[in-house]
C-alpha positions as semicolon CSV with decimal commas, in nm:
position;residue;x (nm);y (nm);z (nm)
1;Y;1,089;2,075;2,677
2;T;1,080;2,171;3,021
3;E;0,695;2,147;3,073
4;G;0,701;1,805;2,882
5;A;0,907;1,636;3,125
6;E;0,619;1,651;3,361
7;L;0,438;1,432;3,130
8;V;0,684;1,251;2,947
9;D;0,685;0,944;3,182
10;S;0,320;0,905;3,180
11;V;0,318;0,916;2,792
12;L;0,619;0,679;2,776
13;D;0,399;0,447;3,019
14;V;0,134;0,433;2,733
15;V;0,410;0,385;2,463
16;R;0,544;0,085;2,663
17;K;0,241;-0,076;2,724
18;E;0,136;-0,082;2,326
19;A;0,494;-0,198;2,233
20;E;0,447;-0,484;2,491
21;G;0,102;-0,552;2,373
22;T;0,260;-0,628;1,997
23;D;0,335;-0,989;1,878
24;C;0,638;-0,859;1,726
25;L;0,757;-0,469;1,733
26;Q;0,859;-0,521;1,368
27;G;1,096;-0,238;1,329
28;G;1,022;0,056;1,550
29;F;0,853;0,369;1,596
30;Q;0,698;0,673;1,361
31;I;0,591;0,985;1,534
32;T;0,425;1,292;1,375
33;H;0,502;1,632;1,502
34;S;0,557;1,994;1,438
35;L;0,887;2,182;1,500
36;G;0,720;2,514;1,529
37;G;0,526;2,470;1,853
38;G;0,646;2,419;2,219
39;T;0,447;2,064;2,196
40;G;0,585;1,908;1,887
41;A;0,954;2,063;1,925
42;G;0,998;2,046;2,306
43;M;0,784;1,729;2,441
44;G;0,772;1,576;2,101
45;T;1,173;1,581;2,081
46;L;1,175;1,469;2,449
47;L;0,973;1,182;2,404
48;I;1,180;1,071;2,078
49;S;1,493;1,093;2,314
50;K;1,315;0,865;2,582
51;I;1,210;0,614;2,326
52;R;1,541;0,597;2,197
53;E;1,693;0,545;2,537
54;E;1,439;0,260;2,624
55;Y;1,450;0,111;2,282
56;P;1,806;0,176;2,152
57;D;1,780;-0,118;1,890
58;R;1,482;-0,006;1,750
59;M;1,435;0,260;1,410
60;M;1,309;0,588;1,490
61;C;1,091;0,775;1,205
62;T;0,960;1,099;1,229
63;Y;0,709;1,316;0,996
64;S;0,813;1,681;1,111
65;V;0,624;1,978;0,994
66;V;0,921;2,243;0,987
67;P;0,794;2,603;0,997
68;S;0,794;2,812;0,685
69;P;0,811;3,205;0,652
70;K;0,499;3,267;0,458
71;V;0,310;3,036;0,681
72;S;0,358;3,129;1,042
73;D;0,155;3,122;1,356
74;T;0,390;3,252;1,605
75;V;0,746;3,454;1,607
76;V;0,936;3,177;1,804
77;E;0,877;2,905;1,553
78;P;1,219;2,944;1,388
79;Y;1,378;2,922;1,759
80;N;1,184;2,614;1,851
81;A;1,285;2,428;1,526
82;T;1,646;2,516;1,555
83;L;1,666;2,392;1,907
84;S;1,457;2,073;1,811
85;V;1,676;1,988;1,497
86;H;1,966;1,859;1,720
87;Q;1,753;1,601;1,904
88;L;1,625;1,476;1,557
89;V;1,995;1,446;1,431
90;E;2,087;1,251;1,758
91;N;1,769;1,042;1,803
92;S;1,574;1,011;1,473
93;D;1,688;0,753;1,198
94;E;1,490;0,904;0,931
95;T;1,310;1,256;0,915
96;F;1,062;1,349;0,670
97;C;1,028;1,715;0,633
98;I;0,697;1,851;0,539
99;D;0,577;2,208;0,538
100;N;0,250;2,404;0,560
101;E;0,367;2,648;0,285
102;A;0,443;2,377;0,050
103;L;0,119;2,189;0,131
104;Y;-0,092;2,499;0,072
105;D;0,102;2,559;-0,259
106;I;-0,015;2,198;-0,353
107;C;-0,380;2,266;-0,250
108;F;-0,403;2,594;-0,456
109;R;-0,194;2,530;-0,770
110;T;-0,236;2,128;-0,827
111;L;-0,545;2,022;-0,661
112;K;-0,715;2,404;-0,748
113;L;-0,868;2,427;-0,421
114;S;-0,986;2,774;-0,325
115;T;-1,003;2,767;0,033
116;P;-0,803;2,448;0,161
117;T;-0,884;2,328;0,506
118;Y;-0,655;2,162;0,783
119;G;-0,828;1,842;0,676
120;D;-0,695;1,889;0,315
121;L;-0,353;1,930;0,451
122;S;-0,368;1,652;0,684
123;H;-0,515;1,458;0,381
124;L;-0,180;1,521;0,189
125;V;0,023;1,403;0,495
126;S;-0,150;1,088;0,529
127;I;-0,122;1,010;0,166
128;V;0,268;1,063;0,219
129;M;0,295;0,860;0,511
130;S;0,081;0,594;0,354
131;G;0,319;0,551;0,066
132;I;0,615;0,551;0,269
133;T;0,485;0,254;0,469
134;T;0,341;0,067;0,205
135;C;0,657;-0,159;0,187
136;L;0,610;-0,225;0,574
137;R;0,199;-0,337;0,534
138;F;0,239;-0,517;0,214
139;P;0,461;-0,799;0,097
140;G;0,717;-0,725;-0,181
141;Q;1,083;-0,750;-0,282
142;L;1,234;-0,455;-0,128
143;N;1,227;-0,252;0,198
144;S;1,042;-0,473;0,417
145;D;1,101;-0,294;0,733
146;L;1,216;0,073;0,857
147;R;1,578;-0,032;0,877
148;K;1,599;-0,156;0,516
149;L;1,417;0,159;0,428
150;A;1,655;0,380;0,588
151;V;1,970;0,228;0,384
152;N;1,834;0,053;0,093
153;M;1,870;0,363;-0,156
154;F;2,146;0,525;-0,013
155;P;2,312;0,439;0,347
156;R;2,281;0,711;0,622
157;L;2,066;0,973;0,462
158;H;1,869;1,142;0,746
159;F;1,645;1,436;0,648
160;F;1,395;1,325;0,321
161;M;1,175;1,565;0,124
162;T;0,893;1,363;0,011
163;G;0,708;1,412;-0,321
164;F;0,380;1,232;-0,411
165;A;0,197;1,152;-0,752
166;P;-0,056;1,155;-0,866
167;L;-0,196;1,404;-0,657
168;T;-0,594;1,429;-0,608
169;A;-0,812;1,638;-0,418
170;R;-0,956;1,456;-0,072
171;G;-1,279;1,298;-0,182
172;S;-1,223;1,320;-0,562
173;Q;-1,349;1,035;-0,757
174;Q;-1,167;1,174;-1,073
175;Y;-0,877;0,981;-1,159
176;R;-0,686;0,949;-1,489
177;A;-0,458;0,702;-1,635
178;V;-0,098;0,805;-1,646
179;T;0,212;0,668;-1,799
180;V;0,534;0,581;-1,609
181;P;0,723;0,876;-1,759
182;E;0,457;1,115;-1,652
183;L;0,441;0,977;-1,329
184;T;0,798;1,005;-1,271
185;Q;0,793;1,367;-1,398
186;Q;0,537;1,458;-1,158
187;M;0,701;1,285;-0,872
188;F;1,011;1,505;-0,891
189;D;0,827;1,806;-0,981
190;A;0,913;2,063;-0,734
191;K;0,508;2,140;-0,722
192;N;0,448;1,813;-0,585
193;M;0,722;1,818;-0,309
194;M;0,578;1,836;0,042
195;A;0,856;2,059;0,156
196;A;0,941;2,408;0,007
197;S;1,292;2,399;-0,163
């Protein structure tokens, strides 16, 4: 948070130029970051608060990788996460929680990968992000922007636990037809959740 203060203005300039270059800044901002390390927890949340100051009427959506006790890189991850959650409560409208433990479990148990790579984990995150933003990218009856997505199902929920179905391994060409009840059951199955419960 302190070292990021030196860089945040130059990053904010890039954000400002990108926002000014759009025809219409449709709904807001989406940021992916980790809450365990200093960059995502410190500078990431500082950037989120600065964007909120500069664009108070725009929605802020974060995809936040939260630390988990079984998959931990450093001893300070819980402290970084604890200190940064306050910033997410104050400055983010929607926070989609993801954790590496759940991603690894999906790779091992559901996708049957013996040695998952960061590419496999990133693939899972990318399909979740793609699924969440489908309503922004394609025309439809509901959820046409980030604001409607935030309040359409239930007003003022803040932290979301995402699930995805059907899950397939990256690069897999094998697909099978699933029924609506099967898909619904998979969707709410704890094995398909991107954050351990």
